C-alpha positions as CSV (number, residue, x, y, z in Angstrom):
1,M,2.1,-24.5,-9.1
2,S,1.2,-25.9,-5.7
3,Y,1.9,-23.9,-2.7
4,A,2.2,-25.6,0.8
5,K,4.1,-25.3,4.0
6,T,6.5,-28.3,4.2
7,E,8.9,-29.4,7.0
8,D,11.9,-28.9,4.5
9,A,10.9,-25.3,3.7
10,V,10.5,-24.5,7.6
11,A,13.9,-26.2,8.3
12,R,15.7,-24.0,5.8
13,L,14.6,-20.7,7.4
14,T,17.0,-18.5,9.1
15,P,16.4,-18.0,12.9
16,E,14.9,-14.5,12.1
17,Q,12.7,-15.9,9.3
18,Y,11.5,-18.7,11.7
19,R,10.8,-16.3,14.6
20,V,8.8,-13.9,12.3
21,T,6.8,-16.5,10.2
22,Q,6.2,-19.3,12.7
23,Q,6.3,-17.5,16.1
24,N,4.4,-14.4,15.0
25,G,7.4,-12.3,15.5
26,T,8.2,-8.7,14.2
27,E,11.4,-7.6,12.8
28,R,12.9,-4.3,14.2
29,P,12.0,-1.2,11.9
30,F,14.2,-0.2,9.2
31,T,16.3,-3.4,9.5
32,G,14.5,-5.6,6.9
33,E,16.0,-6.4,3.5
34,Y,13.1,-5.1,1.5
35,D,12.2,-1.9,3.5
36,D,13.7,0.5,1.0
37,H,13.7,-2.1,-2.1
38,F,11.9,-0.9,-5.2
39,E,13.2,-3.2,-7.9
40,P,10.4,-4.6,-10.3
41,G,9.2,-8.1,-9.3
42,L,7.2,-10.2,-7.1
43,Y,7.3,-11.0,-3.3
44,V,6.4,-14.4,-2.4
45,D,6.0,-16.3,1.0
46,I,9.4,-17.4,2.1
47,V,7.9,-20.7,3.3
48,S,5.3,-21.8,0.6
49,G,6.4,-19.6,-2.4
50,E,2.8,-18.4,-2.8
51,P,2.6,-15.1,-4.6
52,L,1.8,-12.2,-2.1
53,F,2.7,-8.7,-3.3
54,A,3.8,-7.2,-6.6
55,S,6.4,-4.3,-6.7
56,S,3.7,-2.1,-8.5
57,A,1.7,-2.2,-5.2
58,K,4.8,-1.3,-3.0
59,F,5.1,2.3,-1.7
60,A,7.4,4.2,0.6
61,S,5.4,4.5,3.9
62,G,8.3,5.5,6.2
63,C,7.1,3.1,8.8
64,G,10.1,0.9,8.7
65,W,8.7,-2.2,7.0
66,P,7.9,-2.9,3.4
67,S,4.5,-1.5,2.7
68,F,2.0,-2.6,-0.1
69,S,-1.5,-1.3,-1.1
70,K,-2.9,-4.8,-1.9
71,P,-2.2,-8.5,-2.3
72,V,-1.3,-9.9,-5.8
73,V,-4.0,-12.6,-5.2
74,D,-6.6,-11.7,-2.5
75,A,-7.1,-15.5,-1.7
76,N,-3.5,-16.0,-0.9
77,V,-3.7,-13.6,2.2
78,T,-5.8,-14.2,5.4
79,E,-6.6,-11.4,7.8
80,L,-7.2,-12.2,11.4
81,R,-8.2,-10.1,14.5
82,D,-5.0,-9.5,16.6
83,T,-5.5,-8.2,20.2
84,T,-1.9,-8.7,21.4
85,H,0.2,-6.0,23.1
86,G,-2.9,-4.1,24.2
87,M,-4.0,-3.1,20.7
88,V,-6.6,-4.2,18.2
89,R,-5.1,-4.8,14.8
90,V,-5.6,-7.1,11.7
91,E,-2.9,-9.6,11.3
92,V,-2.0,-10.8,7.8
93,R,-0.9,-14.4,7.1
94,S,-0.2,-16.4,4.0
95,A,-3.1,-18.6,3.2
96,H,-1.3,-21.7,2.1
97,G,1.9,-21.3,4.1
98,D,0.3,-20.0,7.3
99,S,3.2,-17.6,7.7
100,H,2.8,-14.6,9.8
101,L,3.5,-11.7,7.4
102,G,2.6,-8.5,9.4
103,H,-0.4,-6.3,9.8
104,V,-2.8,-4.3,7.5
105,F,-3.9,-0.8,8.3
106,P,-6.4,1.7,6.7
107,D,-3.8,4.6,6.5
108,G,-2.4,3.8,3.0
109,P,-2.4,6.2,0.1
110,R,-6.0,7.0,-1.0
111,A,-4.9,6.8,-4.6
112,M,-3.7,3.2,-4.2
113,G,-6.9,2.0,-2.4
114,G,-6.2,3.4,1.2
115,L,-4.7,0.2,2.7
116,R,-1.1,-0.2,4.2
117,Y,0.0,-3.9,4.3
118,C,2.9,-3.6,6.6
119,I,4.9,-6.7,6.0
120,N,8.1,-8.1,7.6
121,S,11.0,-8.6,5.1
122,A,11.7,-11.9,6.8
123,S,8.5,-13.4,5.6
124,L,9.3,-12.7,2.0
125,R,11.4,-13.8,-0.9
126,F,11.8,-11.5,-3.7
127,I,11.8,-12.6,-7.4
128,P,13.1,-10.1,-9.9
129,K,10.9,-9.5,-13.0
130,D,13.4,-11.0,-15.3
131,R,13.3,-14.3,-13.3
132,M,9.6,-14.5,-12.8
133,E,8.9,-16.6,-15.9
134,A,11.8,-19.0,-15.1
135,E,10.6,-19.5,-11.6
136,G,7.0,-20.3,-12.5
137,Y,5.5,-16.9,-11.9
138,G,4.9,-15.7,-15.4
139,A,1.2,-15.4,-14.9
140,Y,1.9,-12.5,-12.6
141,L,4.0,-10.4,-15.0
142,D,1.1,-8.2,-15.9
143,Q,1.0,-7.0,-12.3
144,V,4.6,-6.0,-12.2
145,E,5.5,-2.6,-13.8
146,D,9.0,-1.3,-14.6
147,R,9.9,1.7,-12.3
148,K,10.7,4.9,-14.1
């Protein structure tokens, strides 16, 4: 499967998805579709479709945005120094789609590796576990666990 940013994909974005992914925006806390979403499946870049995070790495951080302990494929996520807003942070972008996703912080659960990828829902598309094979993401099924 090839993952790329295309003009058609960008043209299909909602105004909020465009603002977040293409203009480095941030959605308001506790307003995103996936903040309190814990269904088994895979989260992919809304622009390129590249796999980003598995539900097995998602946790409730209480920060107001979906939080993950690690990417599903390290190479699909790039990290850049961000000094905007008078802070020093690490921005997270999709490698192939170049979408702004959010930021990563070193305050995640120790048992899950200690990182918190704080991600905007507007940058993601969720693929339920039972649709992953049909949508071409079957190779990632081993990273998606059923919630008990």
